[in-house]
C-alpha positions, 0 to 999 in steps of 0.5 A: 155778409155776417160780421159777428154774432151777438146772442140771438142777433147778427151784425151784417155788412150790407153790400160792399159799403160801410153800412151795417145793420143788426137783425135777429138770426131768425130773419136770416136765410144763410146762403152758406152755413157758418163754419162748424164750431162757430158759436156766439159771440165769437167773431168770424174774422176773415175766413170764409167771408173775405168776399169782394166785388172782384172775387165775386165777379171772377166766380160768376157762372160761365155762360156754357155751364149756365146754359147746360144747367138750363137745358138739363132742368128744362128736360127733367123739370126738376126743382133744385135748392141752391146747393144742388143747383150750385153743384150742378153749375160748378161741380162744388159748393164752396162759399164763393160759388154759392154766393156768386150763384145766388147773386146771378139767380136774383139778378137780371137773368131770365133763364131760371125762376128763383122762388122760396129757395128753389131753382126751376128752368123757365120754358122756352115760350116764357123766355121769348117775351122776357127777352123782348122786354129785356131788350126794350129795357136795355134800349130805354136805358141806353136812350136815357144815358144818351139823353143825360149825356146830351144835357150834361155836355151842354154843347150845341147839337145838330137836330138831324142827329137826334133821335125822335125821342130826343127831338120830342124831349127837346120840344117839351123843354122848349114848352116848359121854358116858354111857360106853355107847360109846367115842370110837373107835366113832364114825363118822370124820366125827364124830371129825374134827369133834370133834377140830377143836373139841378135844372128843375127849379126855374124856367130860366135855368132851362133857357140857359140850358137850351141856349147852350144846346143851340135850341133856344134863341136867347132873345126869344120873346115868350109873350110873343109866341102864339099871338097873332103877330108871331104867325105872320100873314097867311098866304091868302092874306098876302095874295089879297094884299097883292091883288089890292096893290095891283088895283091901287091905280084903278078908280075906287068909289071914294075917289070921286070927291077927292080934292087934288092937292098934288101941287102942294109942296108936301114933305114927309118927316120921319126917322131915317129907318121908317118905311111906313110913312103915314103923314106929311106936312104942307103950308099954303097961302090961300086966295084970301091971304090967310096961312093954312097948315095942311096935315096929310094922312094916309088913307088905307080905307080906300082899298081896305073894306070894313069886314074884309079879311085884311081888315079883320086881321088888322082888327085882331092886331089892333096896331103895328108892334114896335120891337127892338129888331124892327116893327111887325106891321098891322098890314102886309108890308107891300101895303103898309110901306107901299101903296098906303105910304105917302112916298116922295114923288108918288100920287097917293090917296090921303085924308087932309086936315087943314087949320088956320090959326088966330094970332094967339094960336087958337083955331080960326078955321078948319076942315078935313077932306079926302084928297090926292097928294104928292110929297116932293121929298122925304126928310129925316128929322136931322134934315128937317132941323137943318132946314128949320135952322137955316130957313133958306129963302127958296125953301122957307116952308118948314121954318114957317110951319115950325113958327106957326105950330110953335104958336099953337103949342104956346096956346095949348100951354096957356090952356094948361097943357103940360110940356115935359119934353126930355131926351128918350133912350131906347135900346135897339137891336142892330146886327144882333147887337144891343145899341143905345139910341137917344132921341132928342126933343129937336125942333122938327120932332116938336113941330111934327108932334104938334101937327099931329096933336093939331090934326087930332084936335081938328078931327075932335072939333069936327066930330063935335059939330056933327055929333059924330061918335069917335074913339075920343081920348081924354084925361081927368084934371089933376091937382098938381103940387104948388108952384113954389114946391115945383120950383124948389125941385131941379128943372127937368126929370125931377120936376117932371116926375113930381108932376107925372105922379099926379096925373091919371091914366088916359081914358077912351070914350065915344063922347068928347071930353077934355084932355088935361095934359094936352090942354084940349077940350077934345082930342082923338088920335087920327094920324096913323091909320097904317099903324093904329086900327083905331085911327082907321076907324076915325076915318071910316066914321068921317066918311060913312053915310051911316056912321056907327052908333055910340054903342056899335063903336064902343063895342068895336073899340072894346074888341081892339082894346085887348089886342092893343094892351097885349101888344103894349105888353109885348113891346115892354117885355121886348124893350126890358129884355134888350135893356138887360142885354145891353146892361150885361155888356156894361158890367163894371160901368157906373153912371151918374143919376138923379133920384126921382121918387120912391117906388117901394120905400120898404124895399129901398126901391126907387126911380132914378133918371140917368141922363147919359142913357136918357132913361128912368130906371128902378134901382136900390137907393140909399134910405132917406133919398130925396128927389134931386139927390145925386147918385152913382148907379151900377149893375148889381145883377143882370141876366137876360134869360132870367128876366133879371136886372138889379141896379144899385145906387149909392150917394155920389 
């Protein structure tokens, strides 16, 4: 509306707000002429321009008058200017009526065509598609309002009450939150609604939103989605697993040469919640009077043929996946925890490794053969620790085994093996809650670990004699800090941290090579064929009349290596997430810590050991910190949906 005339220019008030604009008079087309006698630079004052929203709304044309005007103009085909049309609708041409009429014509009405100051009635055949389009737009606008309200309220929603459009959009949001889509790939309307709610910057913001809407599991692993582990086993594979389970008691080609060792007092030792039991231990005095250690390993290859559907599925997985909520097995559950496992009281097929030791712990004699075993009972590590400590006269097997394997351990240390056993903290999900579980390096755990290393060493030595290619594990020699420098550091995590910095990553090859940390001339992992596909390959090479060549084996190892690395990445993300969930519940807590080493000194980021949690974690540390310095650790920021954990350490 015109506020004042200043020479050849006019000052306007645009709309009903305070925005003003000055334009030349020649650019204006007046709806209502200026009052007679108005001349520049006279201010116009309130009359007749005192218009507001309420006045204009009250003056808008009545539907009946509007419809009558349309019927008349459609019949006559006349074209009217604004004043003529206003007079037809209102019967007069007051400024307020002209203004209201003009606003109606340039608005969303469909009855009349307004062009170059003239009004014409639209034909009926023109109105029908316009009405349909108007209806479509109204529906779309209502849908947008409902969608915006749904996001703004951030309340759990029932998908059964959502429209198809809302379900589609929620799915798109999930794809963005999981990283399968970029924000830029969303429809423009969705991007605008997210922008209005300030939700268009980070995926974590969308995860928070979806959690509030009840559409996102706050513990969902993004890296797990779309992998072989996420889809479970197909119906065909499960049926095949059931068939193999039924055939387990039938004779198989590999059974002919098995040695019956079911009379041995074999025991299995695992965590209380372990269900796939793939190793057992026994001790025996031979007819020659020597003491023999037996390490019995599950034999899934008895039923799983190379190249079969279940074998190819296991090859895709590479290994079982161990997560805070539990493991995702390499084989279907009825096999991995059933007929493959060395269950107490059950006659089970196995690969049995035996070893006799010299007085210094070196190998005196050894062998590997297929067998039948029947574990007499299953022990937890706590049960085994008690039997080792008490060594009851009627059941001294574990105490004797622990002593023998301790001798073997001492021999490896003499060969340069590194012993860096520390309590290990891990976050588990129990009943939906994050719980800290600390594993202590007890006698039974050290004994079982040494037995598994012994089995790997025996298998490697046997392969060397037979010139048999296996997926050997090795590690290059390392130049450790001088003894005086290490002894100056506190024993335990600080000293171990200085040693670990010097070690190279493990290597895998088809030819035997020394393993520095284990103090062995050759080593191969061979004790978990239910959980690791590479261990199953070892058994197949030992059994094969025509083993794979080095080239063939390397090709197969390369194939499973990618799956293994992917699984390791998923497991690390899972543990990192549950650490964050656990720390979210510990805000305000403090822990004593030891500085181990710098990770990024320029950012004051160091590695610290928290003995109470049995964890090594990255934290912002005081500049100038030295290995062994005592620190006080607290949570600076944590958000498990943003994959964020910032710890801050200060001098204690």
